[in-house]
C-alpha positions as CSV (number, residue, x, y, z in Angstrom):
1,M,-0.6,4.4,-20.9
2,P,-3.9,3.0,-21.3
3,A,-4.9,-0.2,-19.8
4,S,-4.5,-3.3,-22.0
5,S,-8.1,-4.5,-23.1
6,E,-6.9,-8.0,-22.0
7,T,-7.3,-6.5,-18.4
8,D,-10.7,-5.5,-19.0
9,T,-12.1,-8.8,-19.6
10,F,-14.5,-10.5,-17.3
11,G,-12.0,-12.9,-15.5
12,F,-9.6,-9.8,-14.7
13,I,-12.3,-7.5,-13.7
14,V,-13.7,-10.4,-11.3
15,N,-10.5,-11.2,-9.9
16,D,-9.4,-7.5,-9.3
17,L,-12.6,-7.0,-7.6
18,S,-12.2,-10.0,-5.2
19,R,-8.7,-8.7,-4.4
20,I,-9.9,-5.5,-3.6
21,I,-12.8,-6.4,-1.5
22,R,-10.5,-8.8,0.5
23,A,-8.0,-6.0,0.9
24,E,-10.7,-3.5,2.1
25,M,-12.3,-6.0,4.3
26,D,-9.0,-6.9,6.2
27,R,-8.3,-3.2,6.4
28,R,-11.8,-2.1,7.9
29,T,-12.2,-5.3,10.2
30,G,-8.6,-4.6,11.4
31,E,-9.7,-1.0,12.0
32,A,-12.6,-2.3,14.0
33,G,-10.4,-4.4,16.0
34,L,-11.9,-7.5,15.0
35,G,-8.7,-9.7,14.5
36,L,-10.0,-11.7,11.8
37,T,-8.5,-12.6,8.3
38,T,-10.9,-12.5,5.3
39,G,-10.6,-16.3,5.1
40,E,-11.8,-16.6,8.7
41,G,-14.9,-14.1,8.1
42,R,-15.8,-16.2,5.0
43,V,-15.8,-19.6,7.3
44,L,-18.1,-17.7,10.1
45,F,-20.6,-16.4,7.2
46,N,-20.9,-19.7,5.4
47,V,-21.0,-21.5,8.6
48,R,-23.8,-19.2,9.7
49,R,-25.5,-19.7,6.2
50,A,-25.3,-23.4,6.2
51,G,-25.8,-24.4,9.9
52,P,-23.8,-27.3,11.0
53,I,-21.8,-28.5,8.1
54,R,-19.2,-31.0,7.7
55,Q,-15.7,-29.8,7.3
56,T,-15.4,-31.5,3.9
57,A,-18.4,-29.7,2.4
58,L,-17.5,-26.3,4.0
59,A,-14.3,-26.8,2.3
60,E,-15.6,-27.3,-0.7
61,R,-18.0,-24.6,-0.6
62,L,-15.2,-22.3,0.1
63,G,-13.1,-23.5,-2.8
64,I,-10.3,-24.4,-0.5
65,E,-8.2,-27.5,0.6
66,A,-9.3,-29.5,3.7
67,M,-6.1,-28.7,5.4
68,T,-6.5,-25.1,4.7
69,L,-9.8,-25.1,6.1
70,S,-8.5,-27.1,9.1
71,G,-6.2,-24.3,10.1
72,L,-8.8,-21.7,9.8
73,V,-11.3,-23.8,11.9
74,D,-8.5,-24.3,14.7
75,R,-8.0,-20.6,14.8
76,L,-11.7,-19.9,14.8
77,E,-12.2,-22.6,17.5
78,G,-9.5,-21.2,19.5
79,K,-11.3,-17.8,19.4
80,G,-14.5,-19.5,20.6
81,Y,-16.3,-18.7,17.4
82,V,-16.8,-22.2,16.2
83,A,-17.0,-25.5,17.7
84,R,-16.5,-28.9,16.0
85,Q,-18.7,-31.6,16.8
86,P,-18.9,-35.3,15.9
87,D,-21.5,-35.8,12.9
88,P,-24.2,-37.9,14.3
89,A,-24.6,-39.6,10.7
90,D,-20.7,-40.5,10.6
91,R,-19.1,-40.3,14.0
92,R,-15.8,-40.0,11.9
93,A,-16.8,-36.9,10.2
94,K,-16.9,-33.3,12.2
95,L,-19.8,-30.7,11.9
96,V,-18.5,-27.1,12.3
97,T,-20.9,-25.1,14.2
98,L,-21.3,-21.2,15.0
99,T,-21.1,-20.4,18.7
100,D,-22.9,-17.5,20.3
101,A,-19.6,-15.5,20.2
102,G,-19.3,-16.4,16.6
103,A,-22.7,-15.1,15.7
104,A,-21.9,-12.0,17.5
105,V,-18.9,-11.3,15.4
106,V,-20.7,-12.0,12.1
107,A,-23.1,-9.3,13.4
108,Q,-20.1,-6.8,13.8
109,I,-19.0,-7.7,10.2
110,E,-22.3,-7.3,8.4
111,P,-22.3,-3.7,8.5
112,I,-18.7,-3.7,7.2
113,A,-19.6,-5.8,4.3
114,A,-22.5,-3.6,3.6
115,G,-20.3,-0.5,3.5
116,I,-17.9,-2.0,1.1
117,R,-21.1,-2.9,-1.1
118,S,-22.3,0.2,-0.8
119,D,-18.9,1.8,-1.7
120,A,-18.8,-0.3,-4.8
121,A,-22.2,0.7,-5.9
122,Q,-21.4,4.2,-5.7
123,G,-22.5,6.0,-9.1
124,I,-24.0,3.1,-10.5
125,D,-27.9,3.3,-11.0
126,P,-29.6,0.8,-8.5
127,D,-31.5,-1.0,-11.6
128,D,-27.9,-1.5,-13.3
129,W,-26.6,-2.7,-10.0
130,Q,-29.4,-5.2,-9.8
131,R,-29.0,-6.3,-13.1
132,L,-25.3,-6.6,-12.5
133,L,-25.8,-9.0,-9.6
134,V,-28.2,-11.1,-11.8
135,A,-25.9,-11.5,-14.6
136,L,-23.0,-12.5,-12.2
137,R,-25.3,-14.8,-10.5
138,A,-26.2,-16.5,-14.3
139,A,-22.3,-16.4,-14.9
140,R,-21.6,-18.3,-11.6
141,A,-24.3,-20.9,-12.2
142,N,-23.1,-21.5,-15.9
143,L,-19.7,-22.2,-14.8
144,L,-20.8,-24.5,-11.8
145,T,-22.9,-26.3,-14.4
146,S,-20.0,-26.5,-16.9
147,R,-17.9,-27.8,-14.2
148,S,-20.1,-30.2,-13.0
149,E,-20.7,-31.7,-16.5
150,A,-17.1,-31.9,-17.0
151,Q,-16.2,-33.7,-13.6
152,S,-19.4,-36.1,-14.7
153,T,-17.9,-36.9,-17.7
154,E,-14.3,-37.4,-16.3
155,S,-15.6,-39.7,-13.7
156,T,-17.8,-41.6,-16.3
157,A,-14.5,-42.0,-18.5
158,A,-12.6,-43.3,-15.6
């Protein structure tokens, strides 16, 4: 039976890719003996990218609830991969920082992630792959702008 055209839409395809990438990342990091979930890996990569970052900002960046992030950070802190430190600008807030051990784990994950990207790009012309990335970045920017404008309108109306 042919696939429904409704499942070949932008949202379905992006969601399927995300699900498949997470599952493949979990499988490969498990095979490598890293003992990390995809969520924990995302936290590590984002902390590395952002540098010391407030937990609230990190949760927003990841698109997850603060309590969900708190559990992930608790586990990563228990493994010695991140540390929480008081924010000098606001002692009530905590900054999440990557430890040397966390940086070493990120270095182990990088080739796994590169392998998944390589597998995804198999058979796709490199120029087409680059155009796809440009289009996806533009779609993301468009949706973030639309979301920001809607939130701005909501807060002005309130």
